[in-house]
C-alpha positions in Angstrom: 160.0 141.2 -44.9 163.6 140.1 -44.9 165.4 139.9 -48.2 166.1 136.3 -49.1 168.9 135.6 -51.6 168.1 133.2 -54.4 170.9 130.8 -53.3 169.3 130.4 -49.9 166.0 129.1 -51.3 167.0 125.5 -51.2 163.5 124.1 -51.7 162.7 126.6 -54.5 165.9 125.8 -56.3 165.2 122.1 -56.1 161.7 122.7 -57.6 163.2 124.7 -60.4 165.8 122.1 -61.2 163.0 119.6 -61.5 161.4 121.8 -64.1 164.7 122.3 -65.9 165.2 118.6 -66.2 161.7 117.8 -67.3 160.7 120.9 -69.3 163.6 123.1 -70.4 161.4 125.3 -72.5 159.3 126.2 -69.5 162.4 126.6 -67.3 163.6 129.3 -69.7 160.2 131.1 -69.2 160.6 130.9 -65.4 164.2 132.2 -65.6 163.1 135.0 -68.0 160.4 136.2 -65.6 162.8 136.1 -62.6 165.3 138.1 -64.6 162.6 140.7 -65.6 161.5 141.1 -61.9 165.1 141.4 -60.8 166.2 144.1 -63.3 163.1 146.4 -63.3 161.0 148.1 -60.7 157.5 146.6 -60.2 155.2 149.6 -59.7 151.9 148.1 -60.7 149.5 149.0 -57.8 147.9 145.5 -57.8 151.2 143.6 -57.5 153.5 142.6 -54.8 156.1 140.0 -53.8 155.2 137.1 -51.6 157.4 135.6 -48.9 159.2 132.2 -49.4 156.8 130.7 -46.9 153.7 131.7 -49.0 155.4 130.4 -52.1 156.2 127.1 -50.3 152.5 126.6 -49.4 151.5 127.4 -53.0 153.8 124.7 -54.3 152.8 122.1 -51.6 151.0 118.8 -51.8 147.8 120.5 -50.9 147.5 121.4 -54.5 146.8 117.7 -55.3 143.7 117.6 -53.1 140.1 118.0 -54.4 138.0 119.5 -51.7 134.5 120.7 -52.8 132.5 122.0 -49.9 133.6 123.3 -46.6 135.5 121.8 -43.6 133.5 119.0 -42.1 131.1 118.9 -45.1 133.2 118.0 -48.1 132.1 116.1 -51.2 135.3 114.1 -51.3 137.1 111.8 -48.9 140.5 112.4 -47.4 140.0 116.0 -46.5 140.8 115.8 -42.8 144.2 117.6 -43.3 143.1 120.3 -45.7 140.1 121.0 -43.4 142.6 122.0 -40.8 144.3 124.4 -43.3 141.0 126.1 -44.2 140.0 126.4 -40.6 143.3 128.1 -39.8 142.9 130.5 -42.7 139.3 131.4 -41.7 140.2 131.9 -38.1 143.2 134.1 -39.0 141.2 136.2 -41.4 138.5 136.8 -38.8 141.0 137.8 -36.2 143.0 139.9 -38.5 140.1 142.0 -39.7 137.7 141.7 -36.8 135.0 140.0 -38.9 132.4 137.6 -37.7 132.7 135.4 -40.8 135.3 134.9 -43.5 135.2 132.9 -46.7 138.7 132.1 -48.0 137.7 130.1 -51.1 137.1 132.8 -53.7 139.7 132.6 -56.5 140.0 136.3 -57.1 138.6 139.7 -56.2 136.1 139.4 -59.0 135.0 136.0 -57.7 134.4 137.6 -54.3 132.3 140.4 -55.8 130.4 137.9 -57.8 129.6 135.9 -54.7 128.5 139.1 -52.9 126.1 140.0 -55.7 124.8 136.4 -55.9 124.1 136.4 -52.1 122.4 139.8 -52.0 120.9 140.5 -55.4 118.7 139.2 -58.2 119.3 139.8 -61.9 117.9 143.1 -62.9 118.4 144.8 -59.5 119.8 148.3 -59.4 123.3 148.8 -58.0 125.0 152.1 -57.3 128.8 152.0 -57.7 131.7 154.2 -58.8 131.5 154.7 -62.5 134.3 153.2 -64.6 135.6 156.5 -65.9 136.2 157.6 -62.3 138.0 154.5 -61.1 135.3 151.8 -60.9 136.3 148.2 -61.5 134.9 146.0 -64.2 132.6 144.3 -61.7 131.1 147.7 -61.0 128.9 147.6 -64.1 131.1 147.3 -67.1 129.0 146.1 -70.1 131.8 143.6 -70.9 131.5 142.0 -67.5 128.8 139.9 -65.9 127.9 142.8 -63.6 126.9 145.1 -66.4 124.9 142.3 -68.1 123.0 141.0 -65.1 122.3 144.2 -63.1 121.3 147.8 -63.7 124.2 149.9 -62.6 124.2 153.6 -61.8 127.6 155.2 -61.6 128.7 158.0 -59.2 131.8 160.1 -59.8 134.2 162.5 -58.3 134.3 166.3 -58.1 136.0 167.8 -61.2 138.1 170.2 -59.2 139.4 168.0 -56.4 139.0 164.4 -57.8 137.3 163.5 -54.5 134.1 161.5 -54.2 131.1 163.8 -54.1 129.0 162.2 -51.3 126.2 164.6 -51.9 125.9 163.2 -55.5 126.1 159.7 -54.1 123.2 160.4 -51.8 121.1 162.1 -54.5 121.6 159.2 -56.8 120.7 156.7 -54.1 117.5 158.5 -53.3 116.6 158.8 -57.0 117.4 155.2 -58.0 116.7 153.3 -54.7 119.4 150.7 -55.4 119.4 147.3 -53.8 123.1 147.6 -53.1 125.7 150.3 -53.0 129.3 149.5 -53.8 132.2 151.6 -52.3 135.6 150.9 -53.6 137.8 151.6 -56.6 140.9 150.6 -58.5 142.2 154.1 -59.0 141.1 156.3 -56.0 144.1 157.3 -54.0 142.1 158.5 -50.9 140.2 156.6 -48.2 136.5 156.1 -48.7 134.3 157.5 -46.0 132.7 154.2 -45.0 130.5 155.8 -42.4 129.0 158.1 -45.0 128.3 155.2 -47.4 126.7 153.3 -44.5 124.4 156.2 -43.7 123.4 156.6 -47.4 122.7 152.8 -47.7 120.6 152.8 -44.5 118.6 155.9 -45.8 117.5 154.0 -48.9 117.4 150.5 -47.5 120.4 149.2 -49.6 123.0 146.7 -48.8 126.5 148.1 -48.5 129.3 146.2 -50.3 132.9 147.3 -49.8 135.2 146.4 -52.6 138.4 146.6 -50.6 140.7 144.7 -53.0 143.3 147.5 -53.0 143.4 148.8 -49.4 142.8 145.5 -47.5 146.5 145.0 -46.9 146.7 148.5 -45.5 143.7 147.7 -43.3 145.5 144.6 -42.0 148.5 146.7 -41.1 146.5 149.5 -39.4 147.5 152.0 -42.1 144.0 152.5 -43.5 140.4 152.6 -42.0 138.5 149.3 -42.0 135.3 148.8 -43.9 134.4 145.8 -41.8 132.3 147.7 -39.1 130.3 149.4 -41.8 129.8 147.1 -44.8 127.4 144.2 -45.0 130.0 142.4 -47.1 133.7 143.2 -47.7 135.2 141.8 -50.9 139.0 141.7 -51.2 142.1 140.2 -52.8 145.0 138.6 -51.0 147.8 139.4 -53.5 148.2 143.2 -53.4 149.4 145.1 -50.3 148.4 142.0 -48.2 151.3 140.2 -49.8 149.7 136.8 -50.1 148.9 134.5 -53.1 146.7 135.5 -55.9 143.2 135.0 -54.6 140.1 136.5 -53.1 138.6 136.9 -49.6 135.1 137.7 -48.5 134.2 139.0 -45.0 130.7 139.5 -43.5 128.6 139.4 -40.4 127.2 136.2 -38.9 123.7 137.0 -40.4 125.0 136.7 -44.0 127.5 133.9 -43.4 125.4 131.1 -44.8 124.3 133.1 -47.8 127.9 134.1 -48.7 129.1 130.5 -48.3 126.4 129.2 -50.6 127.1 131.9 -53.1 130.7 130.9 -53.3 130.0 127.1 -53.3 128.1 125.6 -54.9 126.7 128.6 -56.8 129.7 130.3 -58.4 132.7 128.0 -57.8 133.6 124.3 -57.6 136.5 122.8 -55.7 138.5 125.0 -53.4 142.2 125.5 -54.2 143.6 124.1 -51.0 147.2 125.1 -51.7 146.1 128.7 -52.3 144.0 128.6 -49.1 147.1 127.4 -47.2 149.1 130.2 -48.7 146.4 132.7 -47.7 146.7 131.4 -44.1 150.4 131.9 -44.1 149.9 135.5 -45.4 147.3 136.2 -42.8 149.7 135.0 -40.1 152.4 137.3 -41.5 150.0 140.2 -41.7 149.2 139.9 -38.0 152.8 140.8 -36.9 154.2 144.1 -35.9 156.7 143.8 -38.8 153.8 143.8 -41.3 152.3 146.9 -39.6 155.5 148.7 -40.0 155.6 147.6 -43.7 152.1 148.8 -44.4 152.8 152.2 -42.9 156.0 152.4 -44.9 154.1 151.6 -48.1 151.9 154.7 -47.5 154.9 156.9 -46.5 156.7 155.8 -49.7 153.6 156.5 -51.8 153.3 160.0 -50.4 157.0 160.8 -51.1 156.7 159.4 -54.6 153.6 161.5 -55.3 155.3 164.6 -54.0 158.3 163.9 -56.2 156.2 163.3 -59.3 154.4 166.6 -58.7 157.7 168.4 -58.4 158.9 166.8 -61.6 155.9 168.2 -63.5 153.4 165.4 -63.5 149.8 166.2 -62.6 148.3 164.3 -59.7 144.6 163.2 -59.2 143.4 164.6 -55.8 146.8 166.3 -55.4 148.4 163.3 -53.7 147.6 160.0 -51.9 146.6 158.5 -48.6 147.2 154.9 -49.8 149.7 152.8 -51.7 148.3 154.1 -55.0 149.2 157.2 -57.1 147.2 158.3 -60.1 149.3 160.7 -62.3 148.7 162.7 -65.5 151.7 162.7 -67.9 150.1 165.4 -70.1 152.6 168.0 -69.1 155.2 165.9 -71.0 153.1 165.9 -74.1 151.9 162.3 -74.0 148.9 160.3 -72.8 148.9 157.4 -70.3 149.4 154.6 -72.9 152.4 156.3 -74.4 153.8 157.1 -71.0 153.4 153.5 -69.9 155.4 152.3 -72.9 158.1 154.9 -72.4 158.5 154.1 -68.7 158.4 150.3 -69.3 161.3 150.8 -71.8 163.3 152.3 -68.9 162.3 149.4 -66.5 159.6 151.2 -64.7 156.6 148.9 -64.9 153.1 150.3 -64.2 149.6 150.6 -65.7 147.7 153.2 -67.6 144.1 154.0 -66.6 141.3 156.5 -67.0 141.6 159.9 -65.5 138.4 161.4 -64.1 136.8 164.1 -66.2 139.5 163.7 -68.9 139.6 162.2 -72.4 143.2 161.1 -72.2 144.4 158.3 -70.0 146.8 158.7 -67.1 149.2 156.3 -65.3 148.5 154.3 -62.1 151.3 153.2 -59.9 151.8 151.7 -56.4 154.5 151.2 -53.8 153.7 147.8 -52.3 156.3 145.8 -54.3 159.2 148.2 -54.1 158.6 148.6 -50.3 158.7 144.8 -50.0 162.2 145.0 -51.6 163.3 147.3 -48.7 163.1 150.7 -50.5 162.3 153.8 -48.5 161.7 157.5 -48.9 165.1 158.2 -50.4 164.6 155.7 -53.1 161.1 157.0 -53.8 162.4 160.5 -54.3 164.9 159.1 -56.8 162.3 157.0 -58.6 160.3 160.2 -59.2 163.4 161.7 -60.9 163.8 158.5 -63.0 160.2 158.9 -64.1 161.0 162.4 -65.5 164.2 161.1 -67.1 162.3 158.3 -68.8 159.6 160.7 -70.0 162.4 162.8 -71.6 163.9 159.6 -73.0 167.2 160.1 -71.2 169.4 157.1 -72.3 170.9 156.8 -68.8 167.6 155.9 -67.2 167.6 152.2 -67.8 171.0 151.6 -66.4 170.1 153.5 -63.2 166.9 151.5 -62.8 168.9 148.3 -63.2 171.3 149.4 -60.5 168.5 150.3 -58.1 166.9 147.0 -58.7 170.2 145.2 -58.1 170.7 147.0 -54.7 167.2 146.0 -53.6 166.5 142.4 -55.0 163.0 140.9 -54.8 162.5 138.9 -51.6 
């Protein structure tokens, strides 16, 4: 993605000036966030920078249109133009991921998972998914989430020594509990799932296979990660992580489940589609189909591996010993702190990331990703330096913040 200077964003500047005139208080908020992003490094694994074209679609007149239903079968008049936008988004998603059907209306990854459950399960059904202490998402059975309240979840974990999924345990749990669905996917697993193994386990016990690919779907689009589409009955994803689109969800499935998925999205779990977001998704799918995006996706992985190696050399512990994706899960315990303390110390130095559970550990770790900094044009040399900055921040070196600001200045957000 080319770096676009703020001064060249004519339309975006015009929109901001309109906010400044009408609502100076909110204009200050927008300026404050722009300043934050421009002076710190965004290393949250679930975040990225969109292109100006995606942002233009998000701020377009399509946001004014109410469009319940699907193209050609809306509950409101005047949808002939937005129908074209949704058909483009669907066709591009299907082509990009090799799927027979795509639903582009889901508002988030959680909405996509909810629709998959609604299409395939009944309340009280048993579901096998990665346990939350090992990297499972809230929708994988958290008691605070609809999933844990409506379904009977059984959690699988990872091996204590390697941090890798124990497929023998998954198989044993599937045979013991006979789940109606098996979910493969995680928010904090830095290796590729073995989708074929999950498919074989699901077939053995007669379960549906749902792939929660919210994190790796952008790598899949760029050919830098294996695709779950040939193996899973339903693939749930987001469009705003490595995929570099607007905040939103995506659901892929075979033709046999298309009608069930569509009904589960609308009218069962959602109302009117957000047509401006769908248009922005279409733009992102188009961008992701280019050779430039493939190069970007592979660079994201290369950057993550270099960053992981650097963190290990600086004294951090690493879950699974490294990464195959955009995501790194690290343990700051060698510096005498847990993940929450480390997150705060790093944030003070302008290194923005998350804390999260570490498998088989009481203390929390830190989760970081390389999608956003790669969108800024950073490469292996910058990743090696960022690892050093992490160690400096953990030692509370007063020079860390200035160096982070300088690095961010050299590589502005697109």
